[in-house]
C-alpha positions in Angstrom: -15.8 -2.0 31.1 -18.3 0.8 31.2 -16.8 4.1 30.2 -19.9 6.1 30.3 -19.6 9.5 28.5 -16.1 10.4 29.8 -14.5 11.5 26.5 -11.2 12.3 28.3 -10.6 8.7 29.4 -7.6 7.3 27.4 -8.3 4.3 25.2 -5.4 2.1 24.1 -5.9 0.5 20.7 -4.0 -2.4 19.1 -4.3 -3.5 15.5 -2.5 -6.7 14.6 -2.2 -6.9 10.8 -0.5 -9.4 8.5 2.8 -7.5 8.6 2.6 -4.7 11.2 1.1 -4.3 14.7 -0.1 -0.7 15.3 -0.7 0.9 18.6 -2.5 4.1 19.5 -3.7 6.0 22.5 -6.9 7.9 21.8 -8.0 10.7 24.2 -11.0 12.9 23.5 -11.1 11.3 20.0 -7.6 12.5 19.3 -4.5 10.4 18.6 -2.3 11.1 21.7 0.4 8.5 20.9 0.9 6.1 18.0 3.6 3.7 16.8 4.0 0.5 14.9 5.9 -2.8 15.3 7.0 -4.7 12.2 6.2 -7.7 14.3 3.2 -9.9 15.0 4.9 -11.8 17.9 2.7 -11.8 21.0 5.7 -11.3 23.4 6.6 -8.0 21.6 2.9 -7.0 21.5 2.4 -7.8 25.2 5.5 -5.7 26.2 4.1 -2.6 24.4 0.6 -3.3 25.8 1.9 -3.5 29.4 3.9 -0.3 29.0 0.9 1.7 27.6 -1.5 0.3 30.2 0.8 1.3 33.0 1.7 4.7 31.6 -1.9 5.8 30.9 -3.5 4.2 33.9 -6.5 2.9 31.9 -8.4 -0.4 31.6 -10.0 0.7 28.3 -8.2 -1.4 25.8 -9.4 -2.4 22.3 -8.1 -4.8 19.7 -8.7 -5.3 16.0 -7.1 -7.8 13.6 -6.0 -11.3 14.2 -6.5 -12.3 17.8 -5.4 -16.0 17.3 -3.0 -17.0 20.1 -3.6 -13.9 22.2 -2.3 -14.5 25.8 -5.1 -15.0 28.3 -3.6 -12.2 30.4 -4.4 -9.8 27.5 -7.6 -11.4 26.3 -9.3 -11.0 29.7 -8.9 -7.2 29.6 -9.5 -6.4 26.0 -12.6 -5.5 23.9 -12.3 -6.9 20.4 -13.6 -4.7 17.5 -14.1 -6.1 14.1 -11.6 -5.1 11.5 -14.3 -3.8 9.2 -15.7 -1.5 11.9 -12.2 -0.3 12.7 -11.4 0.5 9.1 -14.7 2.3 8.5 -14.8 4.4 11.7 -11.1 5.2 11.4 -11.1 6.2 7.8 -14.3 8.3 8.0 -13.0 10.1 11.1 -9.6 10.9 9.7 -11.2 12.3 6.5 -14.0 14.0 8.4 -16.7 12.2 6.4 -20.0 10.9 7.5 -20.5 8.8 4.4 -17.6 7.4 2.3 -15.9 4.4 0.9 -12.8 3.6 2.9 -10.1 1.6 1.1 -7.5 0.0 3.4 -4.3 -0.7 1.6 -2.3 -3.0 3.9 -0.8 -6.3 2.9 -3.9 -6.8 0.9 -6.8 -4.4 0.2 -10.2 -4.1 1.9 -13.0 -1.9 0.7 -15.5 -0.7 3.3 -18.7 1.5 3.0 -19.2 3.7 6.0 -22.5 5.6 6.5 -24.8 6.4 9.4 -22.2 5.2 11.9 -22.2 1.7 10.3 -19.5 -0.1 8.3 -20.1 -2.7 5.7 -17.5 -4.8 3.9 -17.9 -4.4 0.2 -15.0 -6.4 -1.1 -11.3 -6.1 -1.8 -8.3 -7.7 -3.4 -5.3 -9.8 -2.6 -3.3 -7.1 -4.4 -1.8 -4.6 -1.9 1.4 -3.9 0.0 2.3 -7.6 0.2 2.2 -7.7 -3.6 4.5 -4.7 -3.8 6.9 -6.2 -1.3 7.0 -9.6 -3.0 7.4 -8.3 -6.6 9.9 -5.7 -5.5 12.1 -8.4 -3.9 11.8 -10.8 -6.8 12.2 -8.3 -9.7 14.2 -5.4 -8.3 15.9 -7.0 -5.3 14.6 -4.2 -3.1 13.1 -4.7 0.3 12.6 -1.1 1.4 9.3 0.4 0.2 10.6 4.0 0.5 13.5 3.1 -1.7 11.2 1.5 -4.2 8.9 4.5 -4.3 11.8 6.9 -4.9 13.2 4.7 -7.6 9.7 4.5 -9.3 9.6 8.3 -9.4 12.6 8.2 -11.7 11.0 5.5 -14.0 8.1 5.1 -16.4 5.6 2.2 -16.4 4.8 3.0 -20.0 8.0 1.2 -20.9 6.4 -2.0 -19.6 2.7 -1.7 -20.0 0.6 -2.3 -23.2 -1.6 0.8 -23.8 -4.7 1.4 -25.8 -2.7 3.2 -28.5 -0.4 0.1 -28.8 -3.5 -1.8 -29.9 -4.1 0.7 -32.7 -6.9 2.6 -31.1 -7.3 6.2 -30.2 -9.8 5.3 -27.6 -12.0 2.4 -26.4 -15.2 3.4 -24.7 -14.0 6.0 -22.0 -10.4 4.7 -22.1 -7.9 7.1 -23.8 -5.0 6.2 -25.9 -2.5 6.3 -23.0 -4.5 4.1 -20.7 -3.2 0.7 -19.7 -4.6 -2.2 -21.7 -2.4 -4.8 -19.9 0.2 -4.4 -17.2 3.7 -5.8 -18.0 2.6 -6.9 -21.5 5.0 -4.7 -23.4 8.4 -5.0 -21.7 10.7 -2.6 -23.5 12.9 -1.9 -20.6 14.5 -3.7 -17.7 15.8 -0.7 -15.9 15.3 -0.8 -12.2 13.4 2.4 -12.1 11.0 1.3 -14.8 10.4 -2.0 -13.1 9.7 -0.2 -9.8 7.2 2.1 -11.6 5.6 -0.9 -13.3 5.1 -2.7 -10.0 3.5 0.3 -8.2 1.4 1.2 -11.3 0.0 -2.4 -11.4 -1.1 -2.3 -7.7 -2.3 1.3 -7.8 -4.4 0.8 -10.9 -6.0 -2.4 -9.7 -6.9 -0.9 -6.3 -8.0 2.4 -7.8 -10.3 0.7 -10.4 -11.9 -1.6 -7.8 -12.4 1.3 -5.4 -13.9 3.6 -8.1 -16.4 1.0 -9.3 -17.5 0.4 -5.7 -17.8 4.2 -5.0 -19.8 4.8 -8.2 -22.3 2.1 -7.2 -22.6 3.5 -3.6 -23.0 7.1 -4.7 -19.7 8.1 -3.0 -17.7 9.2 -6.1 -16.3 12.2 -4.2 -15.3 10.4 -1.1 -12.9 7.5 -1.5 -10.8 7.6 1.6 -7.4 5.9 1.3 -5.9 4.5 4.4 -3.2 1.9 5.3 0.6 2.2 5.1 0.6 1.8 1.3 -1.6 4.8 0.9 1.3 7.0 2.1 3.2 6.2 -1.2 3.5 9.3 -3.4 3.7 7.2 -6.5 0.6 5.2 -5.6 -1.2 8.4 -5.0 -0.3 9.7 -8.5 -1.7 6.5 -10.0 -4.9 6.7 -8.0 -5.5 10.3 -9.0 -5.1 9.3 -12.7 -7.6 6.5 -12.1 -9.9 9.0 -10.4 -9.9 11.3 -13.4 -10.7 8.3 -15.7 -13.6 7.0 -13.5 -14.7 10.5 -12.4 -14.0 9.7 -8.7 -12.0 11.5 -6.0 -9.5 9.9 -3.7 -8.9 11.5 -0.3 -5.6 11.2 1.6 -6.0 12.0 5.3 -3.2 12.4 7.8 -2.0 9.3 9.7 -3.5 6.8 7.2 -1.4 4.0 8.6 -3.2 4.2 11.9 -6.7 4.4 10.6 -7.8 0.9 11.8 -6.3 1.2 15.3 -7.8 4.7 15.7 -11.1 3.5 14.4 -11.2 0.6 16.8 -11.0 3.1 19.7 -13.7 5.3 18.1 -16.1 2.3 17.6 -15.5 1.3 21.2 -16.4 4.7 22.4 -19.5 4.9 20.1 -20.8 1.6 21.4 -20.3 2.8 25.0 -22.5 5.8 24.4 -25.4 3.9 22.8 
């Protein structure tokens, strides 16, 4: 599979995550087509793969994510790109950064440092979209993330969280009086909108703090690139921006964040072909 330097040759990308499978066609380093299946079933994936391969007349196909159980008919024609490389290359390209911390908020959260066309896994958390989905179902009886986000916008996490001021302090170190001391530790409301806000606040704060600490250590305070489908949430973005003010870091929200990994897989493939 030698592409040479033909930048116009379409590359089909597939990223199989824990919840969604994302597809993209990348031509001249641009996203020509993109879509997602809320499905990890290989029959559904194979059907979309076959359609794209036929439509775009290309044998340049890349894959990231979980390849376990992949049909031999696909495996024999696909180049596998590591998930870390896919996240790093994709996030950096979407944000137009040569050096940055890329935070992928999918079912869980991964933190990747990208610099000098190289991606390194820094860490992450089991807290992410899966946490939101599970808690929203258990606590609010809501399965739709868009509905949850809209509901959270009408609520206040302060009716659920213990703050620094609740402990009797005006501040502790660099934490102001209104900062969270403990999530869900002061439940003064059971309104659906407050519960929704509390759930999203919990996830956003934890991810934002982890990302900020990593970025400060890596001298990337101004370049924390948020990708993944959860990064599209307006409420999560509000929480991250508050964390950024506290930790003196900056979160970036590029277009098409839900397709960063599949886009990055194609870019990494092309980069390797040019070396």
